[in-house]
PQR file with spaces between the fields and no chain letter, atoms N, CA, C, O and H, PARSE charges and radii, in Angstrom:
ATOM       1  N    UNK     1       7.729   53.156 -109.220 -0.4000 1.5000
ATOM       2  CA   UNK     1       6.091   53.182 -109.151 -0.0000 2.0000
ATOM       3  C    UNK     1       5.900   51.736 -110.043  0.5500 1.7000
ATOM       4  O    UNK     1       6.950   51.287 -110.502 -0.5500 1.4000
ATOM       5  N    UNK     2       4.905   51.126 -110.269 -0.4000 1.5000
ATOM       6  CA   UNK     2       5.171   49.808 -109.767 -0.0000 2.0000
ATOM       7  C    UNK     2       4.149   50.101 -112.160  0.5500 1.7000
ATOM       8  O    UNK     2       3.232   50.747 -112.666 -0.5500 1.4000
ATOM       9  H    UNK     2       4.052   51.491 -109.895  0.4000 1.0000
ATOM      10  N    UNK     3       5.265   49.058 -112.632 -0.4000 1.5000
ATOM      11  CA   UNK     3       4.851   48.712 -114.200 -0.0000 2.0000
ATOM      12  C    UNK     3       3.279   48.154 -114.310  0.5500 1.7000
ATOM      13  O    UNK     3       2.901   47.008 -114.065 -0.5500 1.4000
ATOM      14  H    UNK     3       6.010   48.533 -112.221  0.4000 1.0000
ATOM      15  N    UNK     4       2.680   48.995 -114.634 -0.4000 1.5000
ATOM      16  CA   UNK     4       1.250   48.822 -115.311 -0.0000 2.0000
ATOM      17  C    UNK     4       1.043   48.877 -116.845  0.5500 1.7000
ATOM      18  O    UNK     4       0.647   49.787 -117.573 -0.5500 1.4000
ATOM      19  H    UNK     4       2.987   49.926 -114.833  0.4000 1.0000
ATOM      20  N    UNK     5       1.490   47.445 -117.132 -0.4000 1.5000
ATOM      21  CA   UNK     5       1.499   47.240 -118.801 -0.0000 2.0000
ATOM      22  C    UNK     5       0.373   46.570 -120.166  0.5500 1.7000
ATOM      23  O    UNK     5       0.297   46.289 -121.362 -0.5500 1.4000
ATOM      24  H    UNK     5       1.812   46.706 -116.541  0.4000 1.0000
ATOM      25  N    UNK     6      -0.366   46.612 -118.814 -0.4000 1.5000
ATOM      26  CA   UNK     6      -1.880   45.533 -119.546 -0.0000 2.0000
ATOM      27  C    UNK     6      -2.850   47.224 -119.426  0.5500 1.7000
ATOM      28  O    UNK     6      -3.059   48.100 -118.587 -0.5500 1.4000
ATOM      29  H    UNK     6      -0.305   46.840 -117.842  0.4000 1.0000
ATOM      30  N    UNK     7      -3.165   46.942 -120.707 -0.4000 1.5000
ATOM      31  CA   UNK     7      -4.125   48.436 -120.564 -0.0000 2.0000
ATOM      32  C    UNK     7      -5.688   48.380 -120.998  0.5500 1.7000
ATOM      33  O    UNK     7      -5.916   47.411 -121.722 -0.5500 1.4000
ATOM      34  H    UNK     7      -2.995   46.230 -121.389  0.4000 1.0000
ATOM      35  N    UNK     8      -6.338   48.847 -120.841 -0.4000 1.5000
ATOM      36  CA   UNK     8      -7.977   48.586 -121.040 -0.0000 2.0000
ATOM      37  C    UNK     8      -7.764   49.428 -122.714  0.5500 1.7000
ATOM      38  O    UNK     8      -6.973   50.332 -122.983 -0.5500 1.4000
ATOM      39  H    UNK     8      -6.153   49.635 -120.254  0.4000 1.0000
ATOM      40  N    UNK     9      -8.459   48.959 -123.348 -0.4000 1.5000
ATOM      41  CA   UNK     9      -8.586   49.711 -125.089 -0.0000 2.0000
ATOM      42  C    UNK     9      -9.589   50.722 -125.162  0.5500 1.7000
ATOM      43  O    UNK     9      -9.836   51.356 -126.188 -0.5500 1.4000
ATOM      44  H    UNK     9      -9.101   48.224 -123.130  0.4000 1.0000
ATOM      45  N    UNK    10     -10.275   50.896 -123.851 -0.4000 1.5000
ATOM      46  CA   UNK    10     -11.447   51.813 -123.747 -0.0000 2.0000
ATOM      47  C    UNK    10     -11.041   53.091 -123.375  0.5500 1.7000
ATOM      48  O    UNK    10     -11.302   54.089 -124.047 -0.5500 1.4000
ATOM      49  H    UNK    10     -10.074   50.381 -123.018  0.4000 1.0000
ATOM      50  N    UNK    11     -10.251   53.107 -122.062 -0.4000 1.5000
ATOM      51  CA   UNK    11     -10.094   54.055 -122.090 -0.0000 2.0000
ATOM      52  C    UNK    11      -8.792   54.383 -121.610  0.5500 1.7000
ATOM      53  O    UNK    11      -8.600   55.467 -121.059 -0.5500 1.4000
ATOM      54  H    UNK    11     -10.038   52.296 -121.517  0.4000 1.0000
ATOM      55  N    UNK    12      -7.681   53.365 -121.801 -0.4000 1.5000
ATOM      56  CA   UNK    12      -6.391   53.448 -121.274 -0.0000 2.0000
ATOM      57  C    UNK    12      -5.672   53.440 -119.976  0.5500 1.7000
ATOM      58  O    UNK    12      -4.517   53.864 -119.928 -0.5500 1.4000
ATOM      59  H    UNK    12      -7.837   52.484 -122.248  0.4000 1.0000
ATOM      60  N    UNK    13      -6.255   53.001 -118.953 -0.4000 1.5000
ATOM      61  CA   UNK    13      -6.017   52.510 -117.846 -0.0000 2.0000
ATOM      62  C    UNK    13      -4.884   51.260 -117.360  0.5500 1.7000
ATOM      63  O    UNK    13      -4.928   50.085 -117.722 -0.5500 1.4000
ATOM      64  H    UNK    13      -7.193   52.657 -118.992  0.4000 1.0000
ATOM      65  N    UNK    14      -3.999   51.811 -116.552 -0.4000 1.5000
ATOM      66  CA   UNK    14      -2.729   51.027 -116.978 -0.0000 2.0000
ATOM      67  C    UNK    14      -3.277   50.010 -115.566  0.5500 1.7000
ATOM      68  O    UNK    14      -3.849   50.319 -114.520 -0.5500 1.4000
ATOM      69  H    UNK    14      -3.963   52.766 -116.258  0.4000 1.0000
ATOM      70  N    UNK    15      -2.820   48.757 -116.091 -0.4000 1.5000
ATOM      71  CA   UNK    15      -3.143   46.960 -114.406 -0.0000 2.0000
ATOM      72  C    UNK    15      -2.167   46.061 -114.310  0.5500 1.7000
ATOM      73  O    UNK    15      -1.731   45.519 -115.325 -0.5500 1.4000
ATOM      74  H    UNK    15      -2.356   48.506 -116.941  0.4000 1.0000
ATOM      75  N    UNK    16      -1.763   45.821 -113.271 -0.4000 1.5000
ATOM      76  CA   UNK    16      -0.109   44.675 -113.214 -0.0000 2.0000
ATOM      77  C    UNK    16      -0.718   43.962 -114.361  0.5500 1.7000
ATOM      78  O    UNK    16      -0.221   44.085 -115.481 -0.5500 1.4000
ATOM      79  H    UNK    16      -2.118   46.261 -112.446  0.4000 1.0000
ATOM      80  N    UNK    17      -1.726   43.252 -114.163 -0.4000 1.5000
ATOM      81  CA   UNK    17      -2.454   41.813 -114.788 -0.0000 2.0000
ATOM      82  C    UNK    17      -3.275   42.132 -115.782  0.5500 1.7000
ATOM      83  O    UNK    17      -3.822   43.190 -116.095 -0.5500 1.4000
ATOM      84  H    UNK    17      -2.130   43.152 -113.253  0.4000 1.0000
ATOM      85  N    UNK    18      -3.284   40.553 -116.443 -0.4000 1.5000
ATOM      86  CA   UNK    18      -4.144   40.716 -117.933 -0.0000 2.0000
ATOM      87  C    UNK    18      -5.460   40.510 -116.774  0.5500 1.7000
ATOM      88  O    UNK    18      -6.324   40.607 -117.645 -0.5500 1.4000
ATOM      89  H    UNK    18      -2.840   39.694 -116.188  0.4000 1.0000
ATOM      90  N    UNK    19      -6.175   40.328 -115.655 -0.4000 1.5000
ATOM      91  CA   UNK    19      -6.825   40.250 -115.174 -0.0000 2.0000
ATOM      92  C    UNK    19      -7.788   40.708 -114.705  0.5500 1.7000
ATOM      93  O    UNK    19      -8.972   40.371 -114.688 -0.5500 1.4000
ATOM      94  H    UNK    19      -5.474   40.249 -114.947  0.4000 1.0000
ATOM      95  N    UNK    20      -7.022   41.815 -114.163 -0.4000 1.5000
ATOM      96  CA   UNK    20      -7.363   43.448 -113.773 -0.0000 2.0000
ATOM      97  C    UNK    20      -7.911   44.338 -114.832  0.5500 1.7000
ATOM      98  O    UNK    20      -8.647   45.279 -114.537 -0.5500 1.4000
ATOM      99  H    UNK    20      -6.061   42.089 -114.177  0.4000 1.0000
ATOM     100  N    UNK    21      -7.532   44.036 -116.198 -0.4000 1.5000
ATOM     101  CA   UNK    21      -8.337   45.022 -117.753 -0.0000 2.0000
ATOM     102  C    UNK    21      -9.511   44.194 -117.432  0.5500 1.7000
ATOM     103  O    UNK    21     -10.404   44.923 -117.001 -0.5500 1.4000
ATOM     104  H    UNK    21      -6.934   43.271 -116.438  0.4000 1.0000
ATOM     105  N    UNK    22      -9.858   42.963 -117.471 -0.4000 1.5000
ATOM     106  CA   UNK    22     -10.879   42.415 -117.894 -0.0000 2.0000
ATOM     107  C    UNK    22     -12.225   41.814 -116.807  0.5500 1.7000
ATOM     108  O    UNK    22     -13.319   41.373 -117.158 -0.5500 1.4000
ATOM     109  H    UNK    22      -9.132   42.370 -117.821  0.4000 1.0000
ATOM     110  N    UNK    23     -11.477   42.050 -114.904 -0.4000 1.5000
ATOM     111  CA   UNK    23     -13.120   43.047 -114.627 -0.0000 2.0000
ATOM     112  C    UNK    23     -12.754   44.065 -114.603  0.5500 1.7000
ATOM     113  O    UNK    23     -13.481   44.538 -113.729 -0.5500 1.4000
ATOM     114  H    UNK    23     -10.587   42.407 -114.619  0.4000 1.0000
ATOM     115  N    UNK    24     -11.892   45.138 -115.036 -0.4000 1.5000
ATOM     116  CA   UNK    24     -12.203   46.634 -115.579 -0.0000 2.0000
ATOM     117  C    UNK    24     -12.948   46.878 -116.610  0.5500 1.7000
ATOM     118  O    UNK    24     -12.844   48.094 -116.773 -0.5500 1.4000
ATOM     119  H    UNK    24     -11.301   44.754 -115.746  0.4000 1.0000
ATOM     120  N    UNK    25     -13.498   46.543 -117.245 -0.4000 1.5000
ATOM     121  CA   UNK    25     -13.585   46.168 -118.680 -0.0000 2.0000
ATOM     122  C    UNK    25     -15.276   46.402 -118.118  0.5500 1.7000
ATOM     123  O    UNK    25     -15.883   47.282 -118.727 -0.5500 1.4000
ATOM     124  H    UNK    25     -13.582   45.555 -117.112  0.4000 1.0000
ATOM     125  N    UNK    26     -16.024   45.690 -117.039 -0.4000 1.5000
ATOM     126  CA   UNK    26     -16.864   45.622 -117.172 -0.0000 2.0000
ATOM     127  C    UNK    26     -17.861   46.681 -116.216  0.5500 1.7000
ATOM     128  O    UNK    26     -18.980   46.825 -115.723 -0.5500 1.4000
ATOM     129  H    UNK    26     -15.531   44.975 -116.544  0.4000 1.0000
ATOM     130  N    UNK    27     -16.384   47.338 -116.397 -0.4000 1.5000
ATOM     131  CA   UNK    27     -17.288   48.840 -115.876 -0.0000 2.0000
ATOM     132  C    UNK    27     -17.711   49.995 -117.207  0.5500 1.7000
ATOM     133  O    UNK    27     -18.337   51.053 -117.130 -0.5500 1.4000
ATOM     134  H    UNK    27     -15.476   47.221 -116.798  0.4000 1.0000
ATOM     135  N    UNK    28     -17.231   49.465 -118.143 -0.4000 1.5000
ATOM     136  CA   UNK    28     -17.623   50.083 -119.373 -0.0000 2.0000
ATOM     137  C    UNK    28     -18.705   49.208 -120.308  0.5500 1.7000
ATOM     138  O    UNK    28     -19.015   49.424 -121.479 -0.5500 1.4000
ATOM     139  H    UNK    28     -16.723   48.606 -118.206  0.4000 1.0000
ATOM     140  N    UNK    29     -19.059   48.417 -119.639 -0.4000 1.5000
ATOM     141  CA   UNK    29     -19.787   47.665 -120.473 -0.0000 2.0000
ATOM     142  C    UNK    29     -21.366   46.957 -119.795  0.5500 1.7000
ATOM     143  O    UNK    29     -22.176   46.304 -120.454 -0.5500 1.4000
ATOM     144  H    UNK    29     -18.807   48.242 -118.687  0.4000 1.0000
ATOM     145  N    UNK    30     -21.504   47.396 -117.995 -0.4000 1.5000
ATOM     146  CA   UNK    30     -22.522   47.642 -117.812 -0.0000 2.0000
ATOM     147  C    UNK    30     -22.741   46.032 -116.972  0.5500 1.7000
ATOM     148  O    UNK    30     -23.492   45.871 -116.010 -0.5500 1.4000
ATOM     149  H    UNK    30     -20.847   47.927 -117.460  0.4000 1.0000
ATOM     150  N    UNK    31     -21.898   44.961 -117.604 -0.4000 1.5000
ATOM     151  CA   UNK    31     -22.439   43.426 -117.135 -0.0000 2.0000
ATOM     152  C    UNK    31     -21.991   43.350 -115.104  0.5500 1.7000
ATOM     153  O    UNK    31     -21.253   43.647 -114.165 -0.5500 1.4000
ATOM     154  H    UNK    31     -21.288   45.091 -118.385  0.4000 1.0000
ATOM     155  N    UNK    32     -23.164   42.707 -115.616 -0.4000 1.5000
ATOM     156  CA   UNK    32     -23.384   42.693 -113.863 -0.0000 2.0000
ATOM     157  C    UNK    32     -23.525   41.155 -113.453  0.5500 1.7000
ATOM     158  O    UNK    32     -24.582   40.540 -113.592 -0.5500 1.4000
ATOM     159  H    UNK    32     -23.764   42.465 -116.379  0.4000 1.0000
ATOM     160  N    UNK    33     -21.824   40.341 -112.699 -0.4000 1.5000
ATOM     161  CA   UNK    33     -22.265   39.008 -112.894 -0.0000 2.0000
ATOM     162  C    UNK    33     -22.718   38.374 -111.311  0.5500 1.7000
ATOM     163  O    UNK    33     -22.791   37.145 -111.286 -0.5500 1.4000
ATOM     164  H    UNK    33     -20.965   40.841 -112.586  0.4000 1.0000
ATOM     165  N    UNK    34     -23.034   39.115 -109.965 -0.4000 1.5000
ATOM     166  CA   UNK    34     -23.183   38.143 -109.162 -0.0000 2.0000
ATOM     167  C    UNK    34     -24.231   39.002 -109.176  0.5500 1.7000
ATOM     168  O    UNK    34     -24.374   40.209 -109.375 -0.5500 1.4000
ATOM     169  H    UNK    34     -22.975   40.113 -109.986  0.4000 1.0000
ATOM     170  N    UNK    35     -25.397   37.458 -108.740 -0.4000 1.5000
ATOM     171  CA   UNK    35     -26.205   38.172 -108.425 -0.0000 2.0000
ATOM     172  C    UNK    35     -27.247   37.782 -107.314  0.5500 1.7000
ATOM     173  O    UNK    35     -27.585   36.599 -107.327 -0.5500 1.4000
ATOM     174  H    UNK    35     -25.281   36.478 -108.579  0.4000 1.0000
ATOM     175  N    UNK    36     -27.934   38.770 -106.141 -0.4000 1.5000
ATOM     176  CA   UNK    36     -28.821   38.083 -105.156 -0.0000 2.0000
ATOM     177  C    UNK    36     -29.344   36.984 -104.690  0.5500 1.7000
ATOM     178  O    UNK    36     -30.310   37.506 -104.133 -0.5500 1.4000
ATOM     179  H    UNK    36     -27.659   39.732 -106.131  0.4000 1.0000
ATOM     180  N    UNK    37     -29.443   36.047 -104.514 -0.4000 1.5000
ATOM     181  CA   UNK    37     -30.474   34.512 -104.684 -0.0000 2.0000
ATOM     182  C    UNK    37     -31.715   34.830 -103.889  0.5500 1.7000
ATOM     183  O    UNK    37     -32.768   34.219 -104.070 -0.5500 1.4000
ATOM     184  H    UNK    37     -28.658   35.624 -104.966  0.4000 1.0000
ATOM     185  N    UNK    38     -31.511   36.226 -102.616 -0.4000 1.5000
ATOM     186  CA   UNK    38     -32.711   36.557 -102.180 -0.0000 2.0000
ATOM     187  C    UNK    38     -33.541   37.132 -103.071  0.5500 1.7000
ATOM     188  O    UNK    38     -34.390   36.487 -103.687 -0.5500 1.4000
ATOM     189  H    UNK    38     -30.656   36.723 -102.469  0.4000 1.0000
ATOM     190  N    UNK    39     -33.371   38.283 -103.193 -0.4000 1.5000
ATOM     191  CA   UNK    39     -34.196   39.304 -104.116 -0.0000 2.0000
ATOM     192  C    UNK    39     -33.037   39.685 -105.848  0.5500 1.7000
ATOM     193  O    UNK    39     -32.664   40.742 -106.358 -0.5500 1.4000
ATOM     194  H    UNK    39     -32.681   38.807 -102.693  0.4000 1.0000
ATOM     195  N    UNK    40     -32.920   38.833 -106.070 -0.4000 1.5000
ATOM     196  CA   UNK    40     -31.888   38.463 -107.542 -0.0000 2.0000
ATOM     197  C    UNK    40     -31.324   39.952 -108.709  0.5500 1.7000
ATOM     198  O    UNK    40     -31.156   40.147 -109.913 -0.5500 1.4000
ATOM     199  H    UNK    40     -33.223   37.974 -105.656  0.4000 1.0000
ATOM     200  N    UNK    41     -31.181   40.876 -107.129 -0.4000 1.5000
ATOM     201  CA   UNK    41     -30.636   42.318 -108.020 -0.0000 2.0000
ATOM     202  C    UNK    41     -29.119   41.141 -108.714  0.5500 1.7000
ATOM     203  O    UNK    41     -28.763   39.972 -108.860 -0.5500 1.4000
ATOM     204  H    UNK    41     -31.317   40.717 -106.151  0.4000 1.0000
ATOM     205  N    UNK    42     -28.734   42.541 -108.921 -0.4000 1.5000
ATOM     206  CA   UNK    42     -27.369   42.203 -109.614 -0.0000 2.0000
ATOM     207  C    UNK    42     -25.727   43.316 -109.563  0.5500 1.7000
ATOM     208  O    UNK    42     -25.570   44.509 -109.823 -0.5500 1.4000
ATOM     209  H    UNK    42     -29.023   43.491 -108.801  0.4000 1.0000
ATOM     210  N    UNK    43     -25.035   42.552 -109.240 -0.4000 1.5000
ATOM     211  CA   UNK    43     -23.828   42.874 -109.037 -0.0000 2.0000
ATOM     212  C    UNK    43     -22.800   42.842 -109.653  0.5500 1.7000
ATOM     213  O    UNK    43     -22.335   41.767 -110.031 -0.5500 1.4000
ATOM     214  H    UNK    43     -25.163   41.583 -109.028  0.4000 1.0000
ATOM     215  N    UNK    44     -22.280   43.859 -109.866 -0.4000 1.5000
ATOM     216  CA   UNK    44     -21.029   43.989 -110.760 -0.0000 2.0000
ATOM     217  C    UNK    44     -19.398   43.108 -110.600  0.5500 1.7000
ATOM     218  O    UNK    44     -18.667   42.259 -111.111 -0.5500 1.4000
ATOM     219  H    UNK    44     -22.658   44.733 -109.559  0.4000 1.0000
ATOM     220  N    UNK    45     -19.606   44.424 -109.078 -0.4000 1.5000
ATOM     221  CA   UNK    45     -18.341   43.445 -108.471 -0.0000 2.0000
ATOM     222  C    UNK    45     -19.606   42.724 -107.025  0.5500 1.7000
ATOM     223  O    UNK    45     -20.694   43.113 -106.600 -0.5500 1.4000
ATOM     224  H    UNK    45     -20.200   45.114 -108.663  0.4000 1.0000
ATOM     225  N    UNK    46     -18.502   41.301 -106.623 -0.4000 1.5000
ATOM     226  CA   UNK    46     -18.342   40.535 -106.079 -0.0000 2.0000
ATOM     227  C    UNK    46     -18.292   40.630 -104.042  0.5500 1.7000
ATOM     228  O    UNK    46     -18.547   39.881 -103.099 -0.5500 1.4000
ATOM     229  H    UNK    46     -17.618   40.985 -106.968  0.4000 1.0000
ATOM     230  N    UNK    47     -17.838   41.928 -104.244 -0.4000 1.5000
ATOM     231  CA   UNK    47     -17.635   42.687 -102.918 -0.0000 2.0000
ATOM     232  C    UNK    47     -19.165   43.550 -102.671  0.5500 1.7000
ATOM     233  O    UNK    47     -19.763   43.544 -101.595 -0.5500 1.4000
ATOM     234  H    UNK    47     -17.630   42.536 -105.010  0.4000 1.0000
ATOM     235  N    UNK    48     -19.587   44.203 -103.790 -0.4000 1.5000
ATOM     236  CA   UNK    48     -21.236   44.944 -103.755 -0.0000 2.0000
ATOM     237  C    UNK    48     -22.158   43.826 -103.366  0.5500 1.7000
ATOM     238  O    UNK    48     -23.069   44.102 -102.584 -0.5500 1.4000
ATOM     239  H    UNK    48     -19.101   44.207 -104.664  0.4000 1.0000
ATOM     240  N    UNK    49     -22.030   42.530 -103.839 -0.4000 1.5000
ATOM     241  CA   UNK    49     -22.895   41.685 -103.562 -0.0000 2.0000
ATOM     242  C    UNK    49     -22.716   40.988 -102.115  0.5500 1.7000
ATOM     243  O    UNK    49     -23.682   40.465 -101.560 -0.5500 1.4000
ATOM     244  H    UNK    49     -21.290   42.306 -104.474  0.4000 1.0000
ATOM     245  N    UNK    50     -21.148   41.014 -101.407 -0.4000 1.5000
ATOM     246  CA   UNK    50     -21.389   40.658  -99.994 -0.0000 2.0000
ATOM     247  C    UNK    50     -22.654   41.523  -99.136  0.5500 1.7000
ATOM     248  O    UNK    50     -23.675   41.181  -98.539 -0.5500 1.4000
ATOM     249  H    UNK    50     -20.363   41.439 -101.858  0.4000 1.0000
ATOM     250  N    UNK    51     -21.859   43.043  -99.485 -0.4000 1.5000
ATOM     251  CA   UNK    51     -21.997   43.909  -98.328 -0.0000 2.0000
ATOM     252  C    UNK    51     -24.079   44.232  -98.764  0.5500 1.7000
ATOM     253  O    UNK    51     -24.794   45.033  -98.163 -0.5500 1.4000
ATOM     254  H    UNK    51     -21.029   43.321  -99.970  0.4000 1.0000
ATOM     255  N    UNK    52     -24.361   43.636  -99.520 -0.4000 1.5000
ATOM     256  CA   UNK    52     -25.876   43.846 -100.227 -0.0000 2.0000
ATOM     257  C    UNK    52     -26.402   42.831  -98.944  0.5500 1.7000
ATOM     258  O    UNK    52     -27.246   43.124  -98.098 -0.5500 1.4000
ATOM     259  H    UNK    52     -23.779   42.986 -100.008  0.4000 1.0000
ATOM     260  N    UNK    53     -25.524   41.351  -99.085 -0.4000 1.5000
ATOM     261  CA   UNK    53     -26.831   40.407  -98.676 -0.0000 2.0000
ATOM     262  C    UNK    53     -26.499   40.910  -96.758  0.5500 1.7000
ATOM     263  O    UNK    53     -26.947   40.337  -95.765 -0.5500 1.4000
ATOM     264  H    UNK    53     -24.838   41.113  -99.773  0.4000 1.0000
ATOM     265  N    UNK    54     -25.939   41.662  -96.791 -0.4000 1.5000
ATOM     266  CA   UNK    54     -26.199   42.085  -94.860 -0.0000 2.0000
ATOM     267  C    UNK    54     -27.359   43.121  -94.821  0.5500 1.7000
ATOM     268  O    UNK    54     -27.344   44.103  -94.078 -0.5500 1.4000
ATOM     269  H    UNK    54     -25.574   42.128  -97.598  0.4000 1.0000
ATOM     270  N    UNK    55     -28.447   42.795  -95.755 -0.4000 1.5000
ATOM     271  CA   UNK    55     -29.398   43.369  -95.201 -0.0000 2.0000
ATOM     272  C    UNK    55     -30.358   42.531  -94.913  0.5500 1.7000
ATOM     273  O    UNK    55     -31.268   42.608  -94.087 -0.5500 1.4000
ATOM     274  H    UNK    55     -28.459   41.998  -96.359  0.4000 1.0000
ATOM     275  N    UNK    56     -29.958   41.396  -95.975 -0.4000 1.5000
ATOM     276  CA   UNK    56     -31.506   40.676  -96.235 -0.0000 2.0000
ATOM     277  C    UNK    56     -31.486   40.061  -94.317  0.5500 1.7000
ATOM     278  O    UNK    56     -32.405   40.059  -93.497 -0.5500 1.4000
ATOM     279  H    UNK    56     -29.219   41.334  -96.646  0.4000 1.0000
ATOM     280  N    UNK    57     -29.808   39.540  -94.161 -0.4000 1.5000
ATOM     281  CA   UNK    57     -29.884   38.471  -92.879 -0.0000 2.0000
ATOM     282  C    UNK    57     -29.632   39.666  -91.692  0.5500 1.7000
ATOM     283  O    UNK    57     -29.877   39.354  -90.527 -0.5500 1.4000
ATOM     284  H    UNK    57     -29.061   39.542  -94.826  0.4000 1.0000
ATOM     285  N    UNK    58     -29.147   41.018  -91.992 -0.4000 1.5000
ATOM     286  CA   UNK    58     -30.185   41.385  -90.607 -0.0000 2.0000
ATOM     287  C    UNK    58     -27.811   41.999  -90.029  0.5500 1.7000
ATOM     288  O    UNK    58     -27.425   43.018  -89.457 -0.5500 1.4000
ATOM     289  H    UNK    58     -28.948   41.272  -92.939  0.4000 1.0000
ATOM     290  N    UNK    59     -27.086   40.958  -90.489 -0.4000 1.5000
ATOM     291  CA   UNK    59     -26.030   41.427  -90.032 -0.0000 2.0000
ATOM     292  C    UNK    59     -25.013   42.468  -89.996  0.5500 1.7000
ATOM     293  O    UNK    59     -24.484   42.453  -91.108 -0.5500 1.4000
ATOM     294  H    UNK    59     -27.399   40.129  -90.954  0.4000 1.0000
ATOM     295  N    UNK    60     -24.436   43.433  -89.215 -0.4000 1.5000
ATOM     296  CA   UNK    60     -23.871   44.249  -89.298 -0.0000 2.0000
ATOM     297  C    UNK    60     -22.381   44.041  -89.704  0.5500 1.7000
ATOM     298  O    UNK    60     -21.658   43.074  -89.466 -0.5500 1.4000
ATOM     299  H    UNK    60     -24.865   43.446  -88.312  0.4000 1.0000
ATOM     300  N    UNK    61     -22.038   45.468  -90.540 -0.4000 1.5000
ATOM     301  CA   UNK    61     -21.257   45.091  -90.938 -0.0000 2.0000
ATOM     302  C    UNK    61     -19.930   45.393  -90.263  0.5500 1.7000
ATOM     303  O    UNK    61     -19.081   45.328  -91.152 -0.5500 1.4000
ATOM     304  H    UNK    61     -22.626   46.254  -90.734  0.4000 1.0000
ATOM     305  N    UNK    62     -19.415   45.665  -89.218 -0.4000 1.5000
ATOM     306  CA   UNK    62     -19.159   45.597  -88.099 -0.0000 2.0000
ATOM     307  C    UNK    62     -19.414   45.304  -87.140  0.5500 1.7000
ATOM     308  O    UNK    62     -20.501   45.666  -86.689 -0.5500 1.4000
ATOM     309  H    UNK    62     -20.105   45.718  -88.496  0.4000 1.0000
ATOM     310  N    UNK    63     -18.534   44.505  -86.364 -0.4000 1.5000
ATOM     311  CA   UNK    63     -18.959   44.388  -84.969 -0.0000 2.0000
ATOM     312  C    UNK    63     -19.409   45.391  -83.591  0.5500 1.7000
ATOM     313  O    UNK    63     -19.723   44.867  -82.523 -0.5500 1.4000
ATOM     314  H    UNK    63     -17.651   44.211  -86.730  0.4000 1.0000
């Protein structure tokens, strides 16, 4: 099993990398760094913004 030495101080979830803890901590703080330029809606995860933008462009998620 993979060692996960970096722990979230809030819930003790383990991560391989320190950056994983930093990203994870946003789930506790509610911080949302990614904003849609079309409607100004905010997202905590960049992938959710990418998926949301398809709504504005009409692009389908799969061909």
